[in-house]
Backbone as CSV, one residue per row, in Angstrom:
resi,resn,N_x,N_y,N_z,CA_x,CA_y,CA_z,C_x,C_y,C_z
1,MET,3.913,-67.608,-124.212,4.888,-68.121,-124.520,5.696,-68.904,-123.434
2,ALA,5.042,-68.872,-122.565,5.527,-69.956,-121.231,5.738,-71.225,-121.884
3,GLY,4.953,-71.856,-122.378,5.139,-73.364,-123.260,6.452,-73.328,-124.324
4,ARG,6.782,-72.103,-124.506,7.807,-72.238,-125.665,9.104,-72.027,-124.756
5,TRP,9.331,-71.422,-123.674,10.383,-71.034,-122.744,11.023,-72.505,-122.505
6,GLN,10.322,-73.681,-122.365,10.751,-74.866,-121.926,11.656,-75.393,-123.068
7,ASP,11.486,-74.960,-124.533,12.126,-75.309,-125.319,13.595,-75.096,-125.310
8,TYR,14.039,-74.166,-124.605,15.176,-73.697,-124.435,16.046,-74.158,-123.164
9,PHE,15.182,-74.872,-122.122,15.797,-74.849,-120.910,16.481,-76.404,-120.901
10,GLN,17.547,-76.829,-119.983,18.185,-77.666,-119.959,17.120,-78.552,-119.109
11,PRO,17.661,-80.029,-119.056,16.895,-80.779,-118.517,16.839,-80.621,-116.878
12,GLY,15.776,-80.625,-116.275,15.429,-80.254,-114.679,15.285,-78.731,-114.597
13,GLU,15.556,-78.165,-115.540,15.462,-76.468,-115.168,13.666,-76.223,-115.438
14,THR,13.481,-75.583,-114.535,12.179,-74.887,-114.302,11.826,-73.329,-114.463
15,LEU,10.717,-73.198,-114.995,10.353,-71.632,-115.048,9.826,-70.915,-113.630
16,LEU,10.536,-70.214,-113.206,10.257,-69.347,-111.922,9.493,-68.122,-112.234
17,TRP,9.812,-67.397,-113.317,9.139,-66.126,-113.577,9.299,-65.687,-115.123
18,GLU,7.942,-65.261,-115.682,8.215,-64.504,-117.109,7.813,-63.184,-117.046
19,GLY,7.980,-62.279,-117.766,7.284,-61.025,-118.030,7.670,-60.261,-119.363
20,ALA,7.692,-59.103,-119.252,7.829,-58.064,-120.354,8.182,-56.616,-119.622
21,PRO,8.708,-55.639,-120.473,8.920,-54.187,-120.002,7.468,-53.720,-119.941
22,LYS,7.317,-52.601,-118.881,5.921,-52.333,-118.993,5.959,-51.201,-119.973
23,PRO,4.708,-51.186,-120.321,4.543,-50.618,-121.843,4.639,-48.772,-121.431
24,GLY,4.796,-48.309,-122.438,5.099,-46.742,-122.286,6.618,-46.176,-122.605
25,VAL,6.881,-45.188,-122.515,8.120,-44.880,-122.801,8.752,-44.569,-121.467
26,HIS,10.028,-45.238,-121.370,10.770,-45.012,-120.155,12.238,-44.306,-120.236
27,GLY,12.896,-43.867,-119.617,14.222,-43.270,-119.882,13.743,-42.058,-120.620
28,LYS,13.050,-40.919,-120.524,12.634,-40.060,-121.225,14.069,-38.860,-121.352
29,VAL,14.812,-38.920,-120.523,15.930,-37.830,-119.924,16.759,-38.184,-121.293
30,LYS,17.262,-39.298,-121.278,18.152,-39.901,-122.320,17.655,-40.080,-123.998
31,ILE,16.212,-40.074,-123.652,15.587,-40.005,-125.573,15.481,-38.466,-125.594
32,ILE,15.077,-37.471,-124.720,15.208,-36.323,-125.066,16.518,-35.758,-125.328
33,ALA,17.642,-36.031,-124.767,18.940,-35.678,-124.818,19.265,-35.896,-126.349
34,LEU,18.820,-37.160,-126.816,19.428,-37.801,-128.132,18.617,-37.186,-129.310
35,ALA,17.326,-36.818,-128.732,16.329,-35.956,-129.602,16.583,-34.582,-129.755
36,LEU,17.405,-33.987,-128.960,18.090,-32.750,-129.174,19.264,-32.678,-130.020
37,PHE,20.001,-33.678,-129.789,21.199,-33.842,-130.607,20.702,-34.242,-131.985
38,GLY,19.783,-34.960,-132.243,19.483,-35.052,-133.578,18.697,-34.057,-134.608
39,LEU,18.004,-33.176,-133.578,17.323,-31.864,-134.430,17.698,-31.259,-135.246
40,PRO,19.233,-30.746,-135.036,19.648,-30.170,-136.208,20.094,-30.732,-137.243
41,PHE,20.393,-32.158,-137.276,20.712,-33.182,-138.591,19.245,-33.094,-139.110
42,LEU,18.120,-33.123,-138.517,16.939,-33.299,-139.168,16.267,-31.879,-139.952
43,ILE,16.580,-30.810,-139.239,16.369,-29.739,-139.790,16.956,-29.154,-140.830
44,ILE,18.502,-29.152,-140.666,19.372,-29.117,-141.884,19.501,-30.052,-142.817
45,GLY,19.119,-31.359,-142.521,18.820,-32.309,-144.120,17.575,-32.045,-144.581
46,LEU,16.296,-31.450,-144.122,15.230,-31.259,-144.738,15.591,-29.585,-145.327
47,GLY,16.049,-28.621,-144.842,16.387,-27.684,-145.536,17.115,-27.931,-146.782
48,VAL,18.158,-28.536,-146.594,19.146,-28.978,-147.847,18.338,-29.627,-148.692
49,PHE,17.513,-30.705,-148.187,16.839,-31.328,-149.499,15.706,-30.527,-149.921
50,ALA,15.153,-29.647,-149.600,14.015,-28.782,-150.005,14.638,-27.724,-151.042
51,THR,15.944,-27.314,-150.628,16.970,-26.633,-151.553,17.037,-27.137,-152.780
52,GLY,17.510,-28.562,-152.950,17.831,-29.006,-153.757,17.082,-29.566,-154.482
53,VAL,15.667,-29.769,-153.990,14.312,-30.051,-155.028,13.987,-28.698,-155.846
54,GLY,14.271,-27.533,-155.254,13.667,-26.312,-155.691,14.689,-26.046,-156.821
55,MET,16.158,-26.422,-156.450,17.279,-26.184,-157.514,16.764,-27.058,-159.043
56,ALA,16.451,-28.163,-158.558,15.966,-29.393,-159.443,15.283,-28.819,-160.500
57,PHE,13.912,-28.482,-159.951,12.753,-28.350,-160.473,12.705,-26.706,-161.107
58,GLY,13.531,-25.790,-160.243,13.551,-24.418,-161.006,14.812,-24.154,-161.818
59,GLY,15.398,-25.176,-161.960,16.554,-25.009,-162.748,16.718,-24.423,-164.037
60,LYS,17.282,-23.565,-164.880,17.071,-23.320,-166.158,18.063,-24.294,-167.130
61,THR,18.813,-24.742,-166.472,20.332,-25.445,-167.134,20.354,-26.787,-166.379
62,TRP,21.059,-27.770,-167.176,21.269,-29.047,-166.992,22.119,-28.986,-165.561
63,GLY,23.063,-27.831,-165.468,23.967,-27.809,-164.440,23.206,-27.922,-163.174
64,ASP,22.122,-26.619,-163.296,21.426,-26.409,-161.999,20.440,-27.437,-161.653
65,ILE,19.816,-28.396,-162.729,19.024,-29.367,-162.369,19.972,-30.476,-161.693
66,GLY,21.073,-30.870,-162.055,22.224,-31.763,-161.713,22.804,-31.275,-160.465
67,LEU,22.998,-30.110,-159.949,23.307,-29.697,-158.766,22.183,-29.912,-157.490
68,GLY,20.856,-29.474,-158.179,19.921,-29.321,-157.377,19.437,-30.872,-156.845
69,LEU,19.725,-32.080,-157.714,19.432,-33.315,-157.410,20.689,-33.781,-156.520
70,PHE,22.105,-33.489,-156.856,22.823,-33.556,-155.702,22.713,-33.307,-154.151
71,PHE,22.337,-31.970,-154.280,21.966,-31.771,-152.933,20.805,-32.264,-152.165
72,ALA,19.498,-32.647,-152.954,18.618,-33.723,-152.394,18.991,-35.122,-152.209
73,ALA,19.873,-35.635,-153.022,20.259,-37.014,-152.495,21.529,-36.703,-151.302
74,PHE,22.262,-35.647,-151.395,23.033,-35.667,-150.276,22.558,-35.407,-148.973
75,ALA,21.222,-34.716,-148.833,20.792,-34.486,-147.604,19.955,-35.580,-147.017
76,VAL,19.486,-36.503,-147.849,18.455,-37.685,-147.337,18.896,-38.622,-146.191
77,PRO,20.592,-38.931,-146.156,20.855,-39.215,-145.061,21.137,-38.814,-143.906
78,PHE,21.394,-37.545,-143.860,21.298,-36.381,-142.822,19.720,-36.476,-142.248
79,ALA,18.966,-36.056,-143.098,17.618,-36.081,-142.511,16.891,-37.345,-142.196
80,GLY,17.414,-38.345,-142.759,16.857,-39.566,-142.210,17.391,-40.191,-140.664
81,VAL,18.735,-39.705,-140.417,19.287,-40.001,-139.366,18.526,-39.088,-138.106
82,GLY,18.599,-37.762,-138.609,18.148,-36.925,-137.547,16.571,-37.364,-137.444
83,ALA,15.595,-37.652,-138.205,14.347,-38.495,-137.850,14.381,-39.661,-136.892
84,LEU,15.328,-40.305,-137.478,15.387,-41.464,-136.179,15.894,-41.501,-134.840
85,MET,16.579,-40.362,-134.991,17.065,-39.669,-133.550,15.940,-38.988,-132.767
86,VAL,15.036,-38.304,-133.654,14.036,-37.360,-133.164,12.701,-38.044,-132.929
87,VAL,12.394,-38.731,-133.954,10.633,-39.387,-133.928,11.330,-41.216,-133.419
88,GLY,12.138,-41.698,-134.257,12.367,-43.268,-134.037,12.432,-43.977,-132.885
89,GLN,13.447,-43.312,-131.985,13.294,-43.719,-130.662,12.341,-43.692,-129.484
90,TRP,11.359,-42.561,-129.915,10.410,-42.774,-129.436,9.534,-43.760,-129.670
91,TRP,9.140,-43.975,-130.955,8.180,-44.877,-131.469,9.225,-46.765,-130.646
92,ALA,10.071,-46.746,-131.054,10.969,-47.844,-130.322,10.938,-48.173,-129.157
93,ALA,10.938,-47.171,-128.244,10.704,-47.106,-126.809,9.110,-47.247,-126.393
94,ALA,8.537,-46.855,-126.958,6.927,-47.201,-126.724,6.341,-48.378,-127.345
95,ARG,7.139,-49.046,-128.431,7.052,-50.698,-128.480,7.503,-51.731,-128.339
96,ALA,8.818,-51.194,-127.059,9.488,-52.095,-126.622,8.929,-53.422,-125.809
97,HIS,7.721,-52.955,-125.191,6.965,-54.161,-124.464,6.449,-55.269,-125.485
98,ALA,6.174,-54.784,-126.309,5.585,-55.836,-127.211,6.818,-56.592,-128.176
99,LYS,8.103,-56.299,-128.188,8.804,-57.081,-128.653,9.811,-57.671,-127.922
100,ILE,10.014,-57.645,-126.675,10.881,-57.957,-125.886,9.979,-59.061,-124.981
101,ARG,10.373,-60.031,-124.227,10.275,-61.034,-123.051,11.123,-61.506,-122.443
102,TYR,10.850,-61.614,-121.118,11.968,-62.021,-119.882,11.440,-63.150,-119.343
103,ALA,12.181,-64.072,-118.925,12.026,-65.172,-118.129,13.337,-65.730,-117.288
104,LEU,12.918,-66.048,-116.328,13.984,-66.349,-115.123,13.582,-67.964,-114.757
105,SER,14.420,-68.696,-114.990,14.457,-70.404,-114.780,15.148,-70.646,-113.273
106,SER,15.224,-71.643,-113.026,15.958,-71.978,-111.662,17.163,-71.989,-111.879
107,ARG,17.833,-71.674,-113.343,19.402,-71.662,-113.670,19.904,-70.865,-114.292
108,ALA,18.961,-69.866,-115.073,19.484,-68.815,-116.001,18.419,-67.780,-115.922
109,ALA,18.786,-66.763,-116.355,17.785,-65.488,-117.269,17.903,-65.854,-118.629
110,TYR,16.761,-65.484,-119.538,16.365,-65.672,-120.728,15.814,-64.125,-121.033
111,ILE,16.467,-63.621,-122.310,15.901,-62.595,-122.935,15.464,-62.605,-124.420
112,ALA,14.400,-62.508,-124.688,13.811,-63.182,-126.103,13.260,-61.563,-126.767
113,LYS,13.888,-61.343,-128.047,13.842,-60.181,-128.726,13.373,-60.632,-130.144
114,THR,12.043,-59.994,-130.564,11.642,-60.289,-132.140,11.305,-59.116,-132.552
115,TYR,12.492,-58.600,-133.568,12.395,-57.133,-134.129,12.213,-57.977,-135.525
116,TRP,13.179,-57.938,-136.383,13.246,-58.403,-137.727,13.687,-59.884,-137.567
117,THR,14.096,-60.430,-136.418,14.025,-61.715,-136.511,14.145,-62.173,-134.953
118,HIS,13.854,-62.880,-134.910,14.082,-63.515,-133.228,15.295,-64.142,-132.687
119,SER,15.412,-63.753,-131.725,16.696,-63.764,-130.829,16.280,-64.081,-129.387
120,ILE,17.256,-65.069,-128.699,17.335,-65.220,-127.081,18.556,-65.355,-126.928
121,GLU,18.556,-64.604,-125.892,19.922,-64.694,-124.986,19.748,-65.256,-123.827
122,SER,20.781,-66.204,-123.138,20.854,-66.971,-122.103,21.726,-66.465,-121.026
123,TYR,21.599,-65.930,-119.693,22.552,-65.748,-118.983,22.450,-66.611,-117.513
124,PRO,23.583,-67.501,-117.311,23.168,-68.291,-116.168,23.548,-67.570,-114.976
125,ILE,22.834,-67.881,-113.570,22.775,-67.268,-112.455,23.745,-68.203,-111.810
126,LEU,24.848,-67.646,-111.425,25.510,-68.239,-110.661,25.900,-67.823,-109.105
127,LYS,26.671,-68.136,-108.348,26.670,-67.801,-106.920,27.731,-66.450,-106.801
128,SER,28.674,-66.309,-108.040,29.494,-65.152,-108.144,28.996,-64.070,-108.987
129,THR,27.858,-64.304,-109.686,27.031,-63.672,-110.818,26.936,-62.294,-109.934
130,ALA,27.001,-61.106,-110.464,26.907,-59.460,-110.140,25.308,-59.324,-110.389
131,THR,25.081,-58.813,-109.391,23.508,-58.599,-109.859,22.961,-57.098,-108.896
132,GLY,21.878,-56.755,-109.460,21.421,-55.390,-108.613,20.133,-55.025,-109.089
133,LEU,19.525,-54.168,-108.215,18.063,-53.796,-108.608,18.013,-52.363,-108.533
134,GLU,17.464,-51.882,-109.509,17.645,-50.145,-109.680,15.872,-49.680,-109.791
135,LYS,15.510,-49.234,-108.719,14.271,-48.796,-108.500,14.072,-47.527,-109.247
136,GLY,12.801,-47.625,-109.905,12.344,-46.638,-110.780,11.138,-45.857,-110.574
137,ARG,10.651,-44.826,-110.592,9.384,-44.021,-110.088,8.261,-45.056,-110.639
138,SER,8.397,-45.453,-112.213,6.985,-46.516,-112.685,7.519,-47.859,-112.793
139,ALA,8.851,-48.242,-112.859,9.230,-49.452,-113.208,10.847,-49.971,-112.623
140,ASP,11.242,-50.911,-112.593,12.336,-51.322,-111.942,13.132,-52.111,-112.900
141,THR,14.488,-51.910,-112.780,15.315,-52.836,-113.558,16.373,-53.710,-112.820
142,VAL,16.118,-54.938,-113.112,16.855,-56.067,-112.104,18.303,-56.563,-113.219
143,TRP,19.445,-56.255,-112.902,20.334,-56.645,-113.853,20.992,-57.724,-112.947
144,PHE,21.505,-58.657,-113.953,22.408,-59.842,-113.620,23.648,-60.260,-114.421
145,HIS,24.015,-59.546,-115.371,25.336,-59.526,-115.729,25.744,-58.440,-116.329
146,VAL,27.247,-58.268,-115.988,28.035,-57.148,-116.471,28.963,-57.506,-117.532
147,ARG,29.116,-56.890,-118.371,30.216,-57.234,-119.351,30.847,-55.806,-119.276
148,SER,32.284,-56.298,-119.294,33.406,-55.321,-119.459,33.959,-55.364,-120.682
149,GLU,34.257,-54.393,-121.674,35.092,-54.459,-122.931,35.862,-53.208,-122.849
150,ARG,37.031,-53.590,-123.816,37.996,-52.414,-124.058,37.687,-52.191,-125.542
151,GLY,37.453,-50.638,-125.743,37.400,-50.048,-126.979,38.334,-50.240,-127.711
152,ALA,38.446,-49.954,-128.906,39.581,-49.736,-130.092,40.627,-48.597,-129.423
153,ASP,40.158,-47.630,-128.661,40.859,-46.532,-128.029,41.429,-46.891,-126.771
154,GLY,41.062,-48.326,-126.125,41.722,-48.550,-125.053,41.074,-48.330,-123.939
155,ASP,39.773,-47.654,-123.999,39.011,-47.007,-122.902,37.844,-48.311,-122.462
156,ARG,37.798,-48.743,-121.303,37.062,-49.686,-120.787,35.447,-49.117,-120.978
157,SER,34.497,-50.102,-121.158,33.161,-49.780,-121.097,32.555,-51.140,-120.470
158,THR,31.450,-50.594,-119.435,30.962,-51.502,-118.701,29.248,-51.536,-119.237
159,THR,28.836,-52.688,-119.511,27.382,-52.984,-120.026,26.708,-53.706,-118.719
160,ARG,25.490,-53.291,-118.391,24.819,-53.833,-117.417,23.713,-54.548,-118.221
161,ILE,23.361,-55.934,-117.973,22.497,-56.740,-118.821,21.222,-57.100,-117.826
162,GLY,20.064,-56.983,-118.311,18.914,-57.466,-117.302,17.611,-57.337,-117.921
163,PHE,16.581,-57.488,-116.778,15.451,-57.050,-117.130,14.965,-55.568,-116.967
164,ASP,14.826,-54.801,-117.915,14.633,-53.368,-117.915,13.061,-53.158,-117.841
165,ASN,12.835,-51.872,-117.251,11.756,-51.779,-116.672,10.530,-52.712,-116.475
166,ILE,10.785,-53.363,-115.598,9.506,-54.225,-115.021,8.671,-53.818,-113.750
167,ALA,7.728,-54.444,-113.826,6.687,-54.009,-112.707,7.139,-54.718,-111.180
168,ASP,7.631,-55.770,-111.230,7.659,-56.505,-110.107,9.269,-56.762,-109.768
169,GLY,10.118,-55.949,-110.011,11.534,-55.752,-109.665,11.962,-56.201,-108.379
170,ASP,11.081,-56.108,-107.307,11.692,-56.577,-105.816,11.473,-58.098,-105.740
171,SER,10.537,-58.751,-106.285,10.033,-59.983,-106.309,11.351,-60.918,-107.161
172,VAL,11.448,-59.994,-108.357,12.370,-61.088,-109.157,14.012,-60.877,-108.820
173,TYR,14.205,-59.811,-108.033,15.413,-59.717,-107.485,15.442,-60.727,-106.558
174,ARG,14.768,-60.663,-105.570,14.519,-61.733,-104.523,14.639,-62.917,-105.250
175,LEU,13.919,-63.586,-106.478,14.184,-64.898,-107.066,15.646,-65.035,-107.084
176,ILE,16.195,-63.986,-107.837,17.525,-64.506,-108.496,18.533,-64.159,-107.125
177,ARG,18.391,-63.585,-106.138,19.223,-63.904,-104.871,19.120,-65.399,-104.490
178,SER,17.799,-66.061,-104.549,17.413,-67.240,-103.883,18.093,-68.501,-105.026
179,ILE,18.247,-68.244,-106.128,19.131,-68.921,-106.869,20.371,-69.061,-106.561
180,GLN,20.929,-67.835,-106.267,22.296,-67.773,-105.906,22.859,-68.456,-104.566
181,THR,21.890,-68.317,-103.743,22.212,-69.381,-102.248,21.946,-70.528,-102.516
182,GLY,20.857,-71.087,-103.533,20.693,-72.514,-103.618,19.624,-72.644,-102.853
183,SER,18.407,-71.429,-102.670,17.466,-72.044,-101.943,16.095,-72.074,-102.565
184,THR,16.113,-72.101,-103.653,14.827,-72.320,-104.529,14.684,-74.080,-104.877
């Protein structure tokens, strides 16, 4: 993909580093917490679906069959959301390394994602850019952009954007700091 990064660069911009998240599931505590939250949706959704199917196929009257089909149809979204929360996020986390690519140029950081469509985000590295390095047990996160937004209820939320779960966080962080100081 290195040859393709240059298609997005400005004249004079050079590639300093490229990478991807380390394979494997990272952030297991958050994933487990969300899975535990989704488990009741999955269990109750499957239970109501099974009850509805049982009523539909075992019903003696059209009313019993209709009520059973209604229960089954009503349960599908709940079981689906529960399945996504319990199983889907594990699968997505395990496949992230194959769908996300990172690049750092002499002027900006790039994040390319390929899920249903291909998207690329660019974040200029300026002297005033907030940066940080979060060391993990098996992977590091280097962030280089902070987005603060006000929600509909008036609360502010802060989102850090960066290279998540990379193996060489120290060297990438040093590269970003050298861009900020102009020593690259």
